[in-house]
C-alpha positions as CSV (number, residue, x, y, z in Angstrom):
1,M,75.6,172.2,116.8
2,P,77.7,169.2,115.7
3,S,80.4,169.6,113.3
4,S,80.2,168.6,109.7
5,T,83.1,165.7,110.1
6,S,81.1,163.8,113.0
7,N,77.6,164.4,111.3
8,F,77.7,160.4,110.3
9,K,74.4,158.1,109.7
10,R,74.0,155.8,112.7
11,I,74.1,152.4,111.4
12,L,77.6,150.7,111.9
13,R,78.9,151.4,115.5
14,L,82.6,150.8,116.2
15,P,83.6,149.3,119.5
16,R,85.5,150.8,122.4
17,L,88.2,149.4,124.4
18,F,87.8,148.5,127.9
19,F,88.6,150.9,130.6
20,R,89.7,153.4,127.8
21,T,89.1,157.2,128.1
22,P,87.4,158.7,125.1
23,T,88.9,160.7,123.1
24,E,88.3,164.1,122.3
25,A,86.8,163.0,119.3
26,E,84.3,160.5,120.8
27,S,83.5,163.1,123.5
28,V,82.2,166.4,123.0
29,H,82.3,169.4,125.7
30,G,81.9,166.4,128.3
31,G,79.2,164.7,126.8
32,P,78.4,160.9,126.1
33,P,80.7,159.2,123.5
34,L,79.5,159.7,120.2
35,E,78.4,156.3,118.2
36,F,80.2,157.1,114.8
37,E,78.3,155.1,112.2
38,R,78.9,154.6,108.7
39,P,76.0,153.2,106.0
40,I,76.4,149.8,104.6
41,P,75.3,149.9,100.9
42,Q,72.3,148.5,99.9
43,I,73.7,145.8,97.3
44,P,73.5,141.9,96.7
45,W,76.3,140.8,99.2
46,R,75.0,137.2,99.2
47,G,74.7,137.1,95.2
48,I,78.2,138.9,95.3
49,T,79.9,136.2,97.1
50,V,78.2,133.2,95.6
51,V,80.0,134.7,92.5
52,V,83.4,135.4,94.1
53,V,83.3,131.8,95.6
54,L,82.7,130.4,92.1
55,V,85.0,132.3,90.4
56,V,87.8,131.3,92.5
57,I,86.7,127.8,92.5
58,A,86.7,128.3,88.4
59,A,90.3,129.6,88.6
60,A,92.2,127.0,91.0
61,S,89.9,124.2,89.1
62,A,91.5,125.7,85.6
63,W,94.9,125.9,87.0
64,E,94.6,122.6,88.7
65,F,94.1,120.9,85.3
66,Y,96.3,122.8,83.4
67,C,99.0,121.9,86.0
68,R,98.0,118.1,85.5
69,S,97.7,118.2,81.4
70,I,101.6,119.2,81.9
71,A,102.4,116.1,83.8
72,Y,102.3,117.4,87.5
73,G,101.1,115.8,90.1
74,P,100.5,116.1,93.8
75,T,103.5,115.5,96.4
76,L,104.7,117.3,99.3
77,N,106.8,120.5,99.3
78,D,110.3,119.3,100.4
79,N,110.8,122.5,102.4
80,E,112.6,123.3,105.8
81,D,109.6,122.5,107.8
82,L,108.9,118.6,106.3
83,W,112.7,118.7,107.2
84,T,112.5,119.6,110.7
85,L,109.1,117.5,110.8
86,T,111.6,114.0,110.0
87,R,114.6,115.7,111.9
88,R,112.5,114.8,115.2
89,R,112.0,111.2,114.3
90,V,115.7,110.6,115.0
91,Q,116.2,108.6,118.2
92,P,119.5,107.9,119.7
93,E,120.5,104.8,117.9
94,S,119.0,105.5,114.2
95,V,119.8,105.0,111.0
96,V,119.8,108.4,109.1
97,I,120.5,109.2,105.5
98,I,122.3,112.5,104.9
99,G,123.4,113.9,101.7
100,D,122.2,114.9,98.5
101,S,119.3,113.9,96.1
102,R,121.2,110.7,95.5
103,G,120.8,109.3,99.0
104,W,117.0,110.8,98.7
105,Y,116.1,108.9,95.4
106,D,118.6,105.8,95.5
107,L,117.9,104.7,98.9
108,D,114.6,102.7,99.6
109,L,113.3,102.6,103.0
110,D,112.2,99.5,103.2
111,E,115.0,97.2,101.7
112,L,117.6,98.9,103.8
113,Q,114.8,98.0,107.0
114,K,114.9,94.5,106.1
115,G,118.4,94.3,105.6
116,L,119.6,96.8,108.6
117,G,117.2,96.1,111.0
118,K,115.8,99.4,111.5
119,R,113.5,102.0,109.5
120,P,116.1,104.7,108.5
121,V,115.2,108.5,108.6
122,Q,115.8,110.1,105.3
123,L,117.3,113.5,105.9
124,A,118.9,113.7,102.7
125,M,118.0,116.8,100.5
126,G,117.9,117.9,96.8
127,G,120.5,120.0,95.7
128,G,121.9,120.0,99.0
129,C,125.5,120.1,101.3
130,A,125.5,117.1,103.5
131,Y,128.0,118.8,105.9
132,P,125.8,121.0,108.0
133,V,123.6,117.9,108.7
134,L,126.7,116.0,109.6
135,A,127.9,118.4,111.8
136,D,124.3,119.0,113.8
137,L,124.3,115.4,114.4
138,A,127.5,115.3,115.5
139,D,126.7,118.0,118.0
140,D,123.8,116.1,119.4
141,K,124.7,114.7,122.1
142,I,122.4,112.2,122.9
143,F,122.6,110.6,119.2
144,H,125.1,107.9,118.8
145,G,123.5,105.8,115.8
146,T,124.5,105.0,112.1
147,I,124.8,107.5,109.7
148,I,124.7,106.8,105.6
149,C,126.2,109.2,104.0
150,S,125.8,110.3,100.4
151,F,129.0,111.9,98.8
152,V,128.8,113.9,95.9
153,P,131.9,115.8,95.5
154,R,130.4,119.1,93.9
155,L,127.9,119.5,96.6
156,F,129.5,118.1,99.8
157,L,132.7,120.2,99.0
158,A,130.6,123.2,98.3
159,P,132.0,126.3,100.1
160,P,129.9,128.6,102.4
161,G,127.7,131.1,100.6
162,T,127.0,128.9,97.9
163,P,123.1,127.5,97.2
164,P,123.9,124.0,98.7
165,M,125.8,125.1,101.7
166,E,122.7,127.2,102.5
167,R,120.1,124.5,101.6
168,G,122.0,122.5,104.6
169,E,122.1,125.2,106.7
170,K,118.7,126.5,106.3
171,A,116.8,123.1,107.3
172,V,119.3,122.5,110.2
173,R,118.7,126.0,111.6
174,R,114.8,125.3,111.1
175,S,115.1,122.3,112.8
176,H,116.3,124.3,115.9
177,T,114.0,127.4,115.8
178,Q,111.0,126.3,114.2
179,T,108.2,128.1,115.7
180,P,104.4,126.2,116.9
181,A,103.0,128.5,114.0
182,Q,105.2,127.1,111.3
183,R,104.7,123.3,112.6
184,A,101.1,123.6,112.5
185,S,101.2,125.3,109.2
186,E,103.0,122.3,107.8
187,Y,100.7,120.1,109.5
188,L,98.0,121.7,107.6
189,A,99.7,122.0,104.7
190,L,100.7,118.3,104.2
191,P,96.7,116.8,103.4
192,L,96.6,119.7,100.6
193,E,99.6,119.4,98.9
194,E,99.1,115.6,98.8
195,H,95.9,116.0,96.5
196,V,96.5,119.3,95.1
197,A,99.0,119.4,92.1
198,F,99.7,123.1,91.5
199,L,100.7,123.7,95.4
200,K,104.7,122.8,94.2
201,Q,105.9,125.6,95.4
202,Q,109.8,124.8,94.2
203,D,108.1,124.9,90.3
204,L,104.6,126.4,90.5
205,A,105.3,129.4,92.4
206,L,105.0,133.2,90.5
207,E,108.7,133.7,91.5
208,Q,109.8,130.8,90.0
209,L,107.8,131.4,87.1
210,L,109.6,134.2,86.7
211,K,113.1,132.9,86.8
212,R,112.1,130.4,83.6
213,L,111.8,134.1,81.8
214,P,114.4,133.9,78.8
215,I,116.8,136.2,80.1
216,P,120.1,136.5,78.7
217,N,123.5,136.7,80.4
218,R,124.8,140.7,80.6
219,P,127.9,142.4,81.6
220,G,127.9,142.1,85.3
221,A,124.9,140.2,85.8
222,L,125.2,136.5,85.1
223,V,121.8,134.5,85.0
224,P,121.9,131.7,87.5
225,P,121.5,127.8,85.7
226,R,117.8,126.8,85.6
227,L,116.7,123.9,88.1
228,P,115.3,120.9,87.0
229,P,111.3,120.9,86.8
230,Y,109.3,118.4,88.7
231,F,110.1,114.9,88.0
232,G,109.9,112.8,91.2
233,T,107.0,112.5,94.2
234,V,107.9,113.1,97.9
235,D,105.8,111.4,101.1
236,R,105.2,112.0,104.4
237,E,108.6,110.3,105.6
238,R,110.7,112.5,102.7
239,R,111.1,109.0,100.7
240,A,111.6,110.3,96.9
241,R,110.5,108.5,93.8
242,M,111.0,109.3,90.3
243,I,107.8,109.7,88.3
244,E,106.9,107.6,85.4
245,E,107.3,110.0,82.9
246,C,110.7,110.6,83.6
247,A,111.9,107.1,84.3
248,R,110.9,106.4,80.7
249,G,113.8,108.3,79.1
250,G,111.9,110.4,77.1
251,K,111.8,114.4,76.7
252,L,111.5,115.2,80.0
253,A,115.0,112.9,81.1
254,T,116.5,114.2,78.1
255,T,115.9,117.9,79.3
256,I,117.0,117.1,82.7
257,Q,120.2,115.7,81.5
258,Q,121.0,119.2,79.6
259,I,119.9,120.7,82.7
260,W,122.4,119.2,85.1
261,L,125.7,119.7,82.7
262,P,125.7,123.7,83.5
263,I,124.8,122.9,87.3
264,F,127.4,120.8,87.4
265,T,130.1,122.8,85.6
266,P,132.1,124.9,87.8
267,P,131.5,128.3,87.2
268,P,134.7,130.9,85.8
269,P,136.9,132.8,88.3
270,P,135.2,136.3,89.3
271,S,137.0,138.9,87.0
272,Y,138.0,140.8,89.5
273,V,139.9,138.2,91.5
274,P,143.3,136.8,90.2
275,K,143.0,133.4,88.9
276,D,145.8,131.7,91.4
277,V,144.2,133.6,94.1
278,F,140.8,132.2,93.6
279,M,142.3,128.7,93.0
280,A,144.1,129.1,96.5
281,K,141.1,130.0,98.4
282,M,138.9,127.3,96.9
283,K,141.6,124.6,97.6
284,D,141.9,126.1,101.5
285,A,137.8,125.8,101.7
286,I,138.3,122.5,100.5
287,E,140.8,121.8,103.0
288,K,139.0,123.2,105.9
289,R,135.7,120.9,104.7
290,F,137.5,117.9,104.9
291,G,139.2,118.9,108.5
292,D,135.7,119.8,109.5
293,T,134.4,116.3,108.5
294,I,136.8,114.8,110.1
295,A,136.1,116.3,113.1
296,A,132.4,115.4,112.7
297,V,133.1,111.9,112.5
298,E,135.6,111.4,115.2
299,K,133.4,113.2,117.6
300,L,130.4,110.6,116.5
301,R,132.8,107.7,117.1
302,A,133.7,109.0,120.2
303,R,130.1,108.1,121.3
304,G,129.9,105.1,119.3
305,G,128.6,106.3,116.5
306,K,129.0,104.9,112.8
307,V,129.6,106.4,109.5
308,V,129.6,104.7,106.4
309,F,130.3,107.3,103.0
310,V,128.3,106.0,99.9
311,R,129.0,107.0,96.4
312,L,125.6,106.1,94.2
313,P,125.2,105.6,90.5
314,V,125.9,108.7,87.7
315,S,125.4,107.9,83.9
316,G,126.1,109.4,80.9
317,G,127.5,112.5,80.3
318,L,126.9,113.6,83.9
319,K,129.5,110.7,84.9
320,A,132.2,112.0,82.7
321,L,131.8,115.7,83.7
322,E,132.1,114.3,87.5
323,D,134.9,112.4,86.6
324,R,136.6,115.4,84.9
325,T,136.3,118.1,87.3
326,T,135.7,116.1,90.6
327,P,138.4,112.9,90.1
328,R,138.3,110.5,92.9
329,G,141.8,110.4,93.8
330,Q,140.8,114.2,95.0
331,T,137.6,113.7,96.3
332,W,136.8,110.0,97.4
333,D,140.1,108.7,98.6
334,P,141.1,111.8,100.7
335,L,137.7,111.5,102.3
336,L,138.4,108.1,103.8
337,Q,141.7,108.4,104.4
338,G,141.1,111.1,106.6
339,T,137.9,110.2,108.4
340,G,138.8,106.8,108.5
341,A,135.2,105.9,107.7
342,P,134.2,102.9,105.8
343,G,133.3,103.6,102.1
344,I,131.2,102.1,99.2
345,Y,131.9,103.3,95.5
346,F,129.4,101.7,93.2
347,E,132.4,101.3,90.4
348,D,133.8,98.9,92.8
349,F,131.1,96.2,92.6
350,P,130.0,94.1,89.5
351,E,126.4,94.3,91.2
352,L,126.2,97.8,91.9
353,T,127.2,99.0,88.7
354,G,124.5,97.6,85.8
355,F,122.0,100.6,86.8
356,N,121.4,103.3,84.6
357,C,119.9,107.0,85.5
358,P,117.3,107.9,83.1
359,E,118.4,111.8,83.6
360,W,121.8,110.6,84.5
361,S,121.5,111.6,88.0
362,H,118.9,109.5,90.0
363,L,117.5,106.0,89.7
364,S,114.1,105.2,89.0
365,A,111.3,103.9,91.5
366,G,112.0,100.4,90.7
367,D,116.1,100.6,90.0
368,S,116.1,102.3,93.9
369,V,114.7,99.3,95.4
370,E,116.8,96.6,93.3
371,F,120.1,98.7,94.1
372,S,119.0,99.2,97.9
373,K,118.7,95.3,98.0
374,R,122.1,94.7,96.7
375,L,123.8,97.6,99.0
376,V,122.2,96.0,102.2
377,P,125.3,93.4,102.3
378,H,128.1,95.9,101.6
379,L,126.8,98.4,104.1
380,R,126.3,95.5,107.0
381,A,129.7,94.8,106.2
382,A,131.1,98.1,106.3
383,L,129.3,98.6,109.6
384,G,130.4,95.3,110.9
385,M,127.2,93.9,111.2
């Protein structure tokens, strides 16, 4: 007599693996395997499916409408996978742009291609340190092209373990370890991100929305500075362009201006480390970064490669802050002296100084074209072209 635990209605059969010995539960006293069956409720599955699909479509449409109503638009997410796809386009003699978001927004690929004869590969990244990418290209034995490196002292000299350094390191690491699944996922995501506004993972993912909660600082826990909201688009070449709402210099630009100030303000030394010890460690870290940069430039130069450093426009209160906390004599001048590489500082040339950054840190899309056109002769002179 069958036990109560195996007395199922014979409606849904469970498959068995090939060449597998039936388990004790599947056979009784050496008899034939039992067919476990479970009843399927007699409910209108087709109607439920239609209702669920309609609810999902309605919810997604409502969220998309809301995101567009607050000035978000479709754009690619600048993640490690998109950076890796672009890194693979680097050829032995390519012109490559590396550095921070100013090199990302301010340098127009079309104008640089007209002036330099080659279309640059855009490897600069928002909030990233240029050194990991510089070191990666220096270690790439087949690369002997030209590097245009945007230099923002606070980011280029960021010590290990800080967000700018980690962003650069993660991108380089992904370029060496990207799996076929990650690569395929990025290719599948591109057409969706180009048409759907709410797929902005840096701003509209739940984790990022939670970070916007107004949580005050408290003993033993300091809230990190808020990052700027969406103000630019990214295409498949990783060209970044400022949106018109920010370029007009209205409320969005003003909001971002006040966000830059705490981000670029040096944090206070930890309370558990004496100030003189902390400052000594910071000095050692900066000197090491200069030394590592010199070694990377020399390695590239030995293969026939070229590097030119560029200090791109900055405006308003952010310029005053950078001039005060990272003066030229302590950052830019030692960099050029140590590496022996040419450098272009925007304030040294009248034709490069008349540009205003709407949110103090980046040029508008139109100004980036004109600035790049004026920058080309200086690049050609620096590179001996």
